[in-house]
mmCIF file as gemmi writes it, N, C-alpha and C atoms, coordinates in Angstrom:
data_model
loop_
_atom_site.group_PDB
_atom_site.id
_atom_site.type_symbol
_atom_site.label_atom_id
_atom_site.label_alt_id
_atom_site.label_comp_id
_atom_site.label_asym_id
_atom_site.label_entity_id
_atom_site.label_seq_id
_atom_site.pdbx_PDB_ins_code
_atom_site.Cartn_x
_atom_site.Cartn_y
_atom_site.Cartn_z
_atom_site.occupancy
_atom_site.B_iso_or_equiv
_atom_site.pdbx_formal_charge
_atom_site.auth_seq_id
_atom_site.auth_asym_id
_atom_site.pdbx_PDB_model_num
ATOM 1 N N . UNK Axp A 1 ? 44.755 -23.06 37.715 1 0 ? 1 A 1
ATOM 2 C CA . UNK Axp A 1 ? 43.599 -22.204 37.675 1 0 ? 1 A 1
ATOM 3 C C . UNK Axp A 1 ? 43.376 -21.646 36.267 1 0 ? 1 A 1
ATOM 4 N N . UNK Axp A 2 ? 44.465 -21.247 35.645 1 0 ? 2 A 1
ATOM 5 C CA . UNK Axp A 2 ? 44.368 -20.702 34.294 1 0 ? 2 A 1
ATOM 6 C C . UNK Axp A 2 ? 43.846 -21.753 33.316 1 0 ? 2 A 1
ATOM 7 N N . UNK Axp A 3 ? 44.248 -22.999 33.505 1 0 ? 3 A 1
ATOM 8 C CA . UNK Axp A 3 ? 43.797 -24.075 32.626 1 0 ? 3 A 1
ATOM 9 C C . UNK Axp A 3 ? 42.279 -24.266 32.742 1 0 ? 3 A 1
ATOM 10 N N . UNK Axp A 4 ? 41.771 -24.158 33.957 1 0 ? 4 A 1
ATOM 11 C CA . UNK Axp A 4 ? 40.329 -24.28 34.161 1 0 ? 4 A 1
ATOM 12 C C . UNK Axp A 4 ? 39.582 -23.155 33.444 1 0 ? 4 A 1
ATOM 13 N N . UNK Axp A 5 ? 40.141 -21.969 33.507 1 0 ? 5 A 1
ATOM 14 C CA . UNK Axp A 5 ? 39.549 -20.834 32.819 1 0 ? 5 A 1
ATOM 15 C C . UNK Axp A 5 ? 39.522 -21.059 31.3 1 0 ? 5 A 1
ATOM 16 N N . UNK Axp A 6 ? 40.587 -21.559 30.752 1 0 ? 6 A 1
ATOM 17 C CA . UNK Axp A 6 ? 40.678 -21.853 29.326 1 0 ? 6 A 1
ATOM 18 C C . UNK Axp A 6 ? 39.644 -22.919 28.942 1 0 ? 6 A 1
ATOM 19 N N . UNK Axp A 7 ? 39.511 -23.959 29.756 1 0 ? 7 A 1
ATOM 20 C CA . UNK Axp A 7 ? 38.551 -25.024 29.476 1 0 ? 7 A 1
ATOM 21 C C . UNK Axp A 7 ? 37.13 -24.47 29.496 1 0 ? 7 A 1
ATOM 22 N N . UNK Axp A 8 ? 36.84 -23.625 30.448 1 0 ? 8 A 1
ATOM 23 C CA . UNK Axp A 8 ? 35.504 -23.014 30.523 1 0 ? 8 A 1
ATOM 24 C C . UNK Axp A 8 ? 35.239 -22.161 29.287 1 0 ? 8 A 1
ATOM 25 N N . UNK Axp A 9 ? 36.203 -21.39 28.875 1 0 ? 9 A 1
ATOM 26 C CA . UNK Axp A 9 ? 36.05 -20.551 27.685 1 0 ? 9 A 1
ATOM 27 C C . UNK Axp A 9 ? 35.845 -21.406 26.443 1 0 ? 9 A 1
ATOM 28 N N . UNK Axp A 10 ? 36.631 -22.459 26.312 1 0 ? 10 A 1
ATOM 29 C CA . UNK Axp A 10 ? 36.546 -23.321 25.125 1 0 ? 10 A 1
ATOM 30 C C . UNK Axp A 10 ? 35.168 -23.973 25.032 1 0 ? 10 A 1
ATOM 31 N N . UNK Axp A 11 ? 34.619 -24.422 26.141 1 0 ? 11 A 1
ATOM 32 C CA . UNK Axp A 11 ? 33.329 -25.1 26.096 1 0 ? 11 A 1
ATOM 33 C C . UNK Axp A 11 ? 32.129 -24.141 26.1 1 0 ? 11 A 1
ATOM 34 N N . UNK Axp A 12 ? 32.304 -22.958 26.626 1 0 ? 12 A 1
ATOM 35 C CA . UNK Axp A 12 ? 31.177 -22.024 26.668 1 0 ? 12 A 1
ATOM 36 C C . UNK Axp A 12 ? 31.074 -21.169 25.405 1 0 ? 12 A 1
ATOM 37 N N . UNK Axp A 13 ? 32.142 -21.009 24.682 1 0 ? 13 A 1
ATOM 38 C CA . UNK Axp A 13 ? 32.128 -20.179 23.475 1 0 ? 13 A 1
ATOM 39 C C . UNK Axp A 13 ? 31.117 -20.685 22.444 1 0 ? 13 A 1
ATOM 40 N N . UNK Axp A 14 ? 31.09 -21.975 22.097 1 0 ? 14 A 1
ATOM 41 C CA . UNK Axp A 14 ? 30.088 -22.412 21.118 1 0 ? 14 A 1
ATOM 42 C C . UNK Axp A 14 ? 28.646 -22.183 21.593 1 0 ? 14 A 1
ATOM 43 N N . UNK Axp A 15 ? 28.408 -22.354 22.879 1 0 ? 15 A 1
ATOM 44 C CA . UNK Axp A 15 ? 27.067 -22.126 23.419 1 0 ? 15 A 1
ATOM 45 C C . UNK Axp A 15 ? 26.688 -20.657 23.272 1 0 ? 15 A 1
ATOM 46 N N . UNK Axp A 16 ? 27.611 -19.773 23.577 1 0 ? 16 A 1
ATOM 47 C CA . UNK Axp A 16 ? 27.34 -18.342 23.45 1 0 ? 16 A 1
ATOM 48 C C . UNK Axp A 16 ? 27.147 -17.937 21.987 1 0 ? 16 A 1
ATOM 49 N N . UNK Axp A 17 ? 27.955 -18.507 21.118 1 0 ? 17 A 1
ATOM 50 C CA . UNK Axp A 17 ? 27.819 -18.194 19.693 1 0 ? 17 A 1
ATOM 51 C C . UNK Axp A 17 ? 26.47 -18.682 19.178 1 0 ? 17 A 1
ATOM 52 N N . UNK Axp A 18 ? 26.075 -19.883 19.535 1 0 ? 18 A 1
ATOM 53 C CA . UNK Axp A 18 ? 24.787 -20.414 19.097 1 0 ? 18 A 1
ATOM 54 C C . UNK Axp A 18 ? 23.619 -19.591 19.646 1 0 ? 18 A 1
ATOM 55 N N . UNK Axp A 19 ? 23.712 -19.192 20.896 1 0 ? 19 A 1
ATOM 56 C CA . UNK Axp A 19 ? 22.65 -18.375 21.477 1 0 ? 19 A 1
ATOM 57 C C . UNK Axp A 19 ? 22.555 -17.03 20.758 1 0 ? 19 A 1
ATOM 58 N N . UNK Axp A 20 ? 23.688 -16.435 20.459 1 0 ? 20 A 1
ATOM 59 C CA . UNK Axp A 20 ? 23.703 -15.154 19.754 1 0 ? 20 A 1
ATOM 60 C C . UNK Axp A 20 ? 23.136 -15.298 18.346 1 0 ? 20 A 1
ATOM 61 N N . UNK Axp A 21 ? 23.529 -16.362 17.649 1 0 ? 21 A 1
ATOM 62 C CA . UNK Axp A 21 ? 23.011 -16.586 16.305 1 0 ? 21 A 1
ATOM 63 C C . UNK Axp A 21 ? 21.502 -16.838 16.306 1 0 ? 21 A 1
ATOM 64 N N . UNK Axp A 22 ? 21.035 -17.569 17.298 1 0 ? 22 A 1
ATOM 65 C CA . UNK Axp A 22 ? 19.601 -17.832 17.386 1 0 ? 22 A 1
ATOM 66 C C . UNK Axp A 22 ? 18.827 -16.532 17.575 1 0 ? 22 A 1
ATOM 67 N N . UNK Axp A 23 ? 19.302 -15.677 18.453 1 0 ? 23 A 1
ATOM 68 C CA . UNK Axp A 23 ? 18.64 -14.387 18.667 1 0 ? 23 A 1
ATOM 69 C C . UNK Axp A 23 ? 18.688 -13.527 17.409 1 0 ? 23 A 1
ATOM 70 N N . UNK Axp A 24 ? 19.834 -13.528 16.735 1 0 ? 24 A 1
ATOM 71 C CA . UNK Axp A 24 ? 19.978 -12.728 15.53 1 0 ? 24 A 1
ATOM 72 C C . UNK Axp A 24 ? 18.994 -13.178 14.459 1 0 ? 24 A 1
ATOM 73 N N . UNK Axp A 25 ? 18.911 -14.484 14.214 1 0 ? 25 A 1
ATOM 74 C CA . UNK Axp A 25 ? 18.043 -14.965 13.162 1 0 ? 25 A 1
ATOM 75 C C . UNK Axp A 25 ? 16.56 -14.841 13.529 1 0 ? 25 A 1
ATOM 76 N N . UNK Axp A 26 ? 16.235 -14.949 14.786 1 0 ? 26 A 1
ATOM 77 C CA . UNK Axp A 26 ? 14.834 -14.73 15.174 1 0 ? 26 A 1
ATOM 78 C C . UNK Axp A 26 ? 14.476 -13.254 15.012 1 0 ? 26 A 1
ATOM 79 N N . UNK Axp A 27 ? 15.423 -12.384 15.312 1 0 ? 27 A 1
ATOM 80 C CA . UNK Axp A 27 ? 15.208 -10.954 15.103 1 0 ? 27 A 1
ATOM 81 C C . UNK Axp A 27 ? 15.012 -10.649 13.622 1 0 ? 27 A 1
ATOM 82 N N . UNK Axp A 28 ? 15.877 -11.191 12.774 1 0 ? 28 A 1
ATOM 83 C CA . UNK Axp A 28 ? 15.765 -10.964 11.339 1 0 ? 28 A 1
ATOM 84 C C . UNK Axp A 28 ? 14.442 -11.509 10.797 1 0 ? 28 A 1
ATOM 85 N N . UNK Axp A 29 ? 14.033 -12.673 11.278 1 0 ? 29 A 1
ATOM 86 C CA . UNK Axp A 29 ? 12.776 -13.272 10.83 1 0 ? 29 A 1
ATOM 87 C C . UNK Axp A 29 ? 11.598 -12.381 11.205 1 0 ? 29 A 1
ATOM 88 N N . UNK Axp A 30 ? 11.592 -11.881 12.425 1 0 ? 30 A 1
ATOM 89 C CA . UNK Axp A 30 ? 10.488 -11.015 12.845 1 0 ? 30 A 1
ATOM 90 C C . UNK Axp A 30 ? 10.481 -9.714 12.05 1 0 ? 30 A 1
ATOM 91 N N . UNK Axp A 31 ? 11.644 -9.182 11.731 1 0 ? 31 A 1
ATOM 92 C CA . UNK Axp A 31 ? 11.72 -7.961 10.934 1 0 ? 31 A 1
ATOM 93 C C . UNK Axp A 31 ? 11.19 -8.191 9.526 1 0 ? 31 A 1
ATOM 94 N N . UNK Axp A 32 ? 11.538 -9.315 8.932 1 0 ? 32 A 1
ATOM 95 C CA . UNK Axp A 32 ? 11.07 -9.627 7.579 1 0 ? 32 A 1
ATOM 96 C C . UNK Axp A 32 ? 9.556 -9.815 7.582 1 0 ? 32 A 1
ATOM 97 N N . UNK Axp A 33 ? 9.025 -10.501 8.577 1 0 ? 33 A 1
ATOM 98 C CA . UNK Axp A 33 ? 7.575 -10.698 8.66 1 0 ? 33 A 1
ATOM 99 C C . UNK Axp A 33 ? 6.857 -9.362 8.796 1 0 ? 33 A 1
ATOM 100 N N . UNK Axp A 34 ? 7.384 -8.48 9.625 1 0 ? 34 A 1
ATOM 101 C CA . UNK Axp A 34 ? 6.793 -7.158 9.798 1 0 ? 34 A 1
ATOM 102 C C . UNK Axp A 34 ? 6.853 -6.369 8.494 1 0 ? 34 A 1
ATOM 103 N N . UNK Axp A 35 ? 7.975 -6.458 7.807 1 0 ? 35 A 1
ATOM 104 C CA . UNK Axp A 35 ? 8.135 -5.745 6.547 1 0 ? 35 A 1
ATOM 105 C C . UNK Axp A 35 ? 7.158 -6.268 5.498 1 0 ? 35 A 1
ATOM 106 N N . UNK Axp A 36 ? 6.946 -7.577 5.463 1 0 ? 36 A 1
ATOM 107 C CA . UNK Axp A 36 ? 6.003 -8.16 4.505 1 0 ? 36 A 1
ATOM 108 C C . UNK Axp A 36 ? 4.584 -7.685 4.802 1 0 ? 36 A 1
ATOM 109 N N . UNK Axp A 37 ? 4.207 -7.635 6.074 1 0 ? 37 A 1
ATOM 110 C CA . UNK Axp A 37 ? 2.871 -7.162 6.439 1 0 ? 37 A 1
ATOM 111 C C . UNK Axp A 37 ? 2.676 -5.707 6.023 1 0 ? 37 A 1
ATOM 112 N N . UNK Axp A 38 ? 3.684 -4.872 6.301 1 0 ? 38 A 1
ATOM 113 C CA . UNK Axp A 38 ? 3.577 -3.464 5.928 1 0 ? 38 A 1
ATOM 114 C C . UNK Axp A 38 ? 3.556 -3.294 4.416 1 0 ? 38 A 1
ATOM 115 N N . UNK Axp A 39 ? 4.351 -4.07 3.707 1 0 ? 39 A 1
ATOM 116 C CA . UNK Axp A 39 ? 4.392 -3.968 2.252 1 0 ? 39 A 1
ATOM 117 C C . UNK Axp A 39 ? 3.064 -4.374 1.633 1 0 ? 39 A 1
ATOM 118 N N . UNK Axp A 40 ? 2.436 -5.411 2.185 1 0 ? 40 A 1
ATOM 119 C CA . UNK Axp A 40 ? 1.15 -5.836 1.638 1 0 ? 40 A 1
ATOM 120 C C . UNK Axp A 40 ? 0.085 -4.769 1.877 1 0 ? 40 A 1
ATOM 121 N N . UNK Axp A 41 ? 0.151 -4.089 3.017 1 0 ? 41 A 1
ATOM 122 C CA . UNK Axp A 41 ? -0.796 -3.007 3.292 1 0 ? 41 A 1
ATOM 123 C C . UNK Axp A 41 ? -0.567 -1.847 2.328 1 0 ? 41 A 1
ATOM 124 N N . UNK Axp A 42 ? 0.688 -1.529 2.075 1 0 ? 42 A 1
ATOM 125 C CA . UNK Axp A 42 ? 1.01 -0.453 1.142 1 0 ? 42 A 1
ATOM 126 C C . UNK Axp A 42 ? 0.579 -0.844 -0.266 1 0 ? 42 A 1
ATOM 127 N N . UNK Axp A 43 ? 0.83 -2.093 -0.647 1 0 ? 43 A 1
ATOM 128 C CA . UNK Axp A 43 ? 0.435 -2.563 -1.971 1 0 ? 43 A 1
ATOM 129 C C . UNK Axp A 43 ? -1.07 -2.463 -2.168 1 0 ? 43 A 1
ATOM 130 N N . UNK Axp A 44 ? -1.833 -2.785 -1.14 1 0 ? 44 A 1
ATOM 131 C CA . UNK Axp A 44 ? -3.293 -2.731 -1.247 1 0 ? 44 A 1
ATOM 132 C C . UNK Axp A 44 ? -3.76 -1.296 -1.491 1 0 ? 44 A 1
ATOM 133 N N . UNK Axp A 45 ? -3.191 -0.339 -0.774 1 0 ? 45 A 1
ATOM 134 C CA . UNK Axp A 45 ? -3.589 1.051 -0.97 1 0 ? 45 A 1
ATOM 135 C C . UNK Axp A 45 ? -3.125 1.564 -2.331 1 0 ? 45 A 1
ATOM 136 N N . UNK Axp A 46 ? -1.958 1.121 -2.772 1 0 ? 46 A 1
ATOM 137 C CA . UNK Axp A 46 ? -1.478 1.535 -4.09 1 0 ? 46 A 1
ATOM 138 C C . UNK Axp A 46 ? -2.356 0.956 -5.195 1 0 ? 46 A 1
ATOM 139 N N . UNK Axp A 47 ? -2.802 -0.262 -5.023 1 0 ? 47 A 1
ATOM 140 C CA . UNK Axp A 47 ? -3.665 -0.888 -6.02 1 0 ? 47 A 1
ATOM 141 C C . UNK Axp A 47 ? -4.968 -0.112 -6.151 1 0 ? 47 A 1
ATOM 142 N N . UNK Axp A 48 ? -5.545 0.275 -5.036 1 0 ? 48 A 1
ATOM 143 C CA . UNK Axp A 48 ? -6.795 1.047 -5.075 1 0 ? 48 A 1
ATOM 144 C C . UNK Axp A 48 ? -6.563 2.383 -5.769 1 0 ? 48 A 1
ATOM 145 N N . UNK Axp A 49 ? -5.463 3.045 -5.44 1 0 ? 49 A 1
ATOM 146 C CA . UNK Axp A 49 ? -5.171 4.341 -6.061 1 0 ? 49 A 1
ATOM 147 C C . UNK Axp A 49 ? -4.935 4.181 -7.56 1 0 ? 49 A 1
ATOM 148 N N . UNK Axp A 50 ? -4.222 3.142 -7.953 1 0 ? 50 A 1
ATOM 149 C CA . UNK Axp A 50 ? -3.969 2.918 -9.378 1 0 ? 50 A 1
ATOM 150 C C . UNK Axp A 50 ? -5.239 2.56 -10.135 1 0 ? 50 A 1
ATOM 151 N N . UNK Axp A 51 ? -6.149 1.83 -9.494 1 0 ? 51 A 1
ATOM 152 C CA . UNK Axp A 51 ? -7.426 1.512 -10.141 1 0 ? 51 A 1
ATOM 153 C C . UNK Axp A 51 ? -8.245 2.781 -10.369 1 0 ? 51 A 1
ATOM 154 N N . UNK Axp A 52 ? -8.252 3.689 -9.391 1 0 ? 52 A 1
ATOM 155 C CA . UNK Axp A 52 ? -8.966 4.953 -9.556 1 0 ? 52 A 1
ATOM 156 C C . UNK Axp A 52 ? -8.362 5.768 -10.69 1 0 ? 52 A 1
ATOM 157 N N . UNK Axp A 53 ? -7.028 5.819 -10.714 1 0 ? 53 A 1
ATOM 158 C CA . UNK Axp A 53 ? -6.349 6.569 -11.76 1 0 ? 53 A 1
ATOM 159 C C . UNK Axp A 53 ? -6.634 5.969 -13.14 1 0 ? 53 A 1
ATOM 160 N N . UNK Axp A 54 ? -6.64 4.656 -13.237 1 0 ? 54 A 1
ATOM 161 C CA . UNK Axp A 54 ? -6.939 3.991 -14.505 1 0 ? 54 A 1
ATOM 162 C C . UNK Axp A 54 ? -8.352 4.308 -14.968 1 0 ? 54 A 1
ATOM 163 N N . UNK Axp A 55 ? -9.287 4.333 -14.032 1 0 ? 55 A 1
ATOM 164 C CA . UNK Axp A 55 ? -10.674 4.649 -14.38 1 0 ? 55 A 1
ATOM 165 C C . UNK Axp A 55 ? -10.777 6.064 -14.932 1 0 ? 55 A 1
ATOM 166 N N . UNK Axp A 56 ? -10.11 7.012 -14.28 1 0 ? 56 A 1
ATOM 167 C CA . UNK Axp A 56 ? -10.143 8.402 -14.737 1 0 ? 56 A 1
ATOM 168 C C . UNK Axp A 56 ? -9.513 8.517 -16.124 1 0 ? 56 A 1
ATOM 169 N N . UNK Axp A 57 ? -8.39 7.857 -16.319 1 0 ? 57 A 1
ATOM 170 C CA . UNK Axp A 57 ? -7.718 7.932 -17.617 1 0 ? 57 A 1
ATOM 171 C C . UNK Axp A 57 ? -8.542 7.281 -18.723 1 0 ? 57 A 1
ATOM 172 N N . UNK Axp A 58 ? -9.213 6.175 -18.411 1 0 ? 58 A 1
ATOM 173 C CA . UNK Axp A 58 ? -10.084 5.539 -19.4 1 0 ? 58 A 1
ATOM 174 C C . UNK Axp A 58 ? -11.228 6.466 -19.808 1 0 ? 58 A 1
ATOM 175 N N . UNK Axp A 59 ? -11.787 7.188 -18.834 1 0 ? 59 A 1
ATOM 176 C CA . UNK Axp A 59 ? -12.844 8.139 -19.14 1 0 ? 59 A 1
ATOM 177 C C . UNK Axp A 59 ? -12.337 9.265 -20.037 1 0 ? 59 A 1
ATOM 178 N N . UNK Axp A 60 ? -11.121 9.736 -19.759 1 0 ? 60 A 1
ATOM 179 C CA . UNK Axp A 60 ? -10.544 10.807 -20.568 1 0 ? 60 A 1
ATOM 180 C C . UNK Axp A 60 ? -10.277 10.332 -21.998 1 0 ? 60 A 1
ATOM 181 N N . UNK Axp A 61 ? -9.785 9.115 -22.13 1 0 ? 61 A 1
ATOM 182 C CA . UNK Axp A 61 ? -9.533 8.568 -23.463 1 0 ? 61 A 1
ATOM 183 C C . UNK Axp A 61 ? -10.84 8.417 -24.227 1 0 ? 61 A 1
ATOM 184 N N . UNK Axp A 62 ? -11.888 7.995 -23.546 1 0 ? 62 A 1
ATOM 185 C CA . UNK Axp A 62 ? -13.195 7.858 -24.203 1 0 ? 62 A 1
ATOM 186 C C . UNK Axp A 62 ? -13.684 9.206 -24.708 1 0 ? 62 A 1
ATOM 187 N N . UNK Axp A 63 ? -13.494 10.25 -23.923 1 0 ? 63 A 1
ATOM 188 C CA . UNK Axp A 63 ? -13.901 11.59 -24.347 1 0 ? 63 A 1
ATOM 189 C C . UNK Axp A 63 ? -13.078 12.038 -25.548 1 0 ? 63 A 1
ATOM 190 N N . UNK Axp A 64 ? -11.775 11.8 -25.5 1 0 ? 64 A 1
ATOM 191 C CA . UNK Axp A 64 ? -10.914 12.179 -26.627 1 0 ? 64 A 1
ATOM 192 C C . UNK Axp A 64 ? -11.283 11.412 -27.893 1 0 ? 64 A 1
ATOM 193 N N . UNK Axp A 65 ? -11.59 10.136 -27.754 1 0 ? 65 A 1
ATOM 194 C CA . UNK Axp A 65 ? -12.013 9.344 -28.916 1 0 ? 65 A 1
ATOM 195 C C . UNK Axp A 65 ? -13.307 9.9 -29.502 1 0 ? 65 A 1
ATOM 196 N N . UNK Axp A 66 ? -14.203 10.303 -28.637 1 0 ? 66 A 1
ATOM 197 C CA . UNK Axp A 66 ? -15.47 10.87 -29.099 1 0 ? 66 A 1
ATOM 198 C C . UNK Axp A 66 ? -15.244 12.175 -29.85 1 0 ? 66 A 1
ATOM 199 N N . UNK Axp A 67 ? -14.344 12.993 -29.344 1 0 ? 67 A 1
ATOM 200 C CA . UNK Axp A 67 ? -14.044 14.272 -29.991 1 0 ? 67 A 1
ATOM 201 C C . UNK Axp A 67 ? -13.397 14.041 -31.36 1 0 ? 67 A 1
ATOM 202 N N . UNK Axp A 68 ? -12.427 13.155 -31.4 1 0 ? 68 A 1
ATOM 203 C CA . UNK Axp A 68 ? -11.689 12.916 -32.638 1 0 ? 68 A 1
ATOM 204 C C . UNK Axp A 68 ? -12.576 12.29 -33.711 1 0 ? 68 A 1
ATOM 205 N N . UNK Axp A 69 ? -13.485 11.439 -33.327 1 0 ? 69 A 1
ATOM 206 C CA . UNK Axp A 69 ? -14.326 10.772 -34.31 1 0 ? 69 A 1
ATOM 207 C C . UNK Axp A 69 ? -15.59 11.561 -34.657 1 0 ? 69 A 1
ATOM 208 N N . UNK Axp A 70 ? -15.783 12.703 -34.04 1 0 ? 70 A 1
ATOM 209 C CA . UNK Axp A 70 ? -16.989 13.482 -34.323 1 0 ? 70 A 1
ATOM 210 C C . UNK Axp A 70 ? -16.868 14.175 -35.679 1 0 ? 70 A 1
ATOM 211 N N . UNK Axp A 71 ? -18.008 14.46 -36.27 1 0 ? 71 A 1
ATOM 212 C CA . UNK Axp A 71 ? -18.036 15.139 -37.575 1 0 ? 71 A 1
ATOM 213 C C . UNK Axp A 71 ? -17.559 16.579 -37.437 1 0 ? 71 A 1
ATOM 214 N N . UNK Axp A 72 ? -17.821 17.184 -36.294 1 0 ? 72 A 1
ATOM 215 C CA . UNK Axp A 72 ? -17.411 18.566 -36.072 1 0 ? 72 A 1
ATOM 216 C C . UNK Axp A 72 ? -15.886 18.688 -36.122 1 0 ? 72 A 1
ATOM 217 N N . UNK Axp A 73 ? -15.181 17.722 -35.577 1 0 ? 73 A 1
ATOM 218 C CA . UNK Axp A 73 ? -13.719 17.747 -35.58 1 0 ? 73 A 1
ATOM 219 C C . UNK Axp A 73 ? -13.198 17.642 -37.013 1 0 ? 73 A 1
ATOM 220 N N . UNK Axp A 74 ? -13.8 16.772 -37.813 1 0 ? 74 A 1
ATOM 221 C CA . UNK Axp A 74 ? -13.375 16.636 -39.213 1 0 ? 74 A 1
ATOM 222 C C . UNK Axp A 74 ? -13.599 17.94 -39.964 1 0 ? 74 A 1
ATOM 223 N N . UNK Axp A 75 ? -14.729 18.551 -39.733 1 0 ? 75 A 1
ATOM 224 C CA . UNK Axp A 75 ? -15.038 19.807 -40.398 1 0 ? 75 A 1
ATOM 225 C C . UNK Axp A 75 ? -14.041 20.892 -39.996 1 0 ? 75 A 1
ATOM 226 N N . UNK Axp A 76 ? -13.73 20.962 -38.706 1 0 ? 76 A 1
ATOM 227 C CA . UNK Axp A 76 ? -12.765 21.957 -38.23 1 0 ? 76 A 1
ATOM 228 C C . UNK Axp A 76 ? -11.386 21.709 -38.842 1 0 ? 76 A 1
ATOM 229 N N . UNK Axp A 77 ? -11.017 20.467 -38.985 1 0 ? 77 A 1
ATOM 230 C CA . UNK Axp A 77 ? -9.719 20.118 -39.567 1 0 ? 77 A 1
ATOM 231 C C . UNK Axp A 77 ? -9.673 20.509 -41.04 1 0 ? 77 A 1
ATOM 232 N N . UNK Axp A 78 ? -10.733 20.252 -41.763 1 0 ? 78 A 1
ATOM 233 C CA . UNK Axp A 78 ? -10.785 20.611 -43.191 1 0 ? 78 A 1
ATOM 234 C C . UNK Axp A 78 ? -10.735 22.129 -43.37 1 0 ? 78 A 1
ATOM 235 N N . UNK Axp A 79 ? -11.415 22.84 -42.501 1 0 ? 79 A 1
ATOM 236 C CA . UNK Axp A 79 ? -11.386 24.301 -42.569 1 0 ? 79 A 1
ATOM 237 C C . UNK Axp A 79 ? -9.993 24.815 -42.275 1 0 ? 79 A 1
ATOM 238 N N . UNK Axp A 80 ? -9.328 24.191 -41.299 1 0 ? 80 A 1
ATOM 239 C CA . UNK Axp A 80 ? -7.98 24.616 -40.945 1 0 ? 80 A 1
ATOM 240 C C . UNK Axp A 80 ? -6.999 24.35 -42.089 1 0 ? 80 A 1
ATOM 241 N N . UNK Axp A 81 ? -7.217 23.322 -42.855 1 0 ? 81 A 1
ATOM 242 C CA . UNK Axp A 81 ? -6.338 23.008 -43.986 1 0 ? 81 A 1
ATOM 243 C C . UNK Axp A 81 ? -6.492 24.024 -45.108 1 0 ? 81 A 1
ATOM 244 N N . UNK Axp A 82 ? -7.649 24.613 -45.209 1 0 ? 82 A 1
ATOM 245 C CA . UNK Axp A 82 ? -7.876 25.591 -46.261 1 0 ? 82 A 1
ATOM 246 C C . UNK Axp A 82 ? -7.138 26.856 -45.92 1 0 ? 82 A 1
């Protein structure tokens, strides 16, 4: 009887291991796919936010360039040097 039990264990162990591995890898695959979908959604919102921020910063730089290149700024600087 014990020998039959050993034979059953020996032949069923690889089947159980393969079934467990299949479930594990399908679980990991589904998790990675879900993570990729969520990451792409986050990336899209971050891209929009970064584009808005870039636009605001470009406008600020344009204003600063206008101030620095104006004649009034040069005059104020020359007066300050005196």
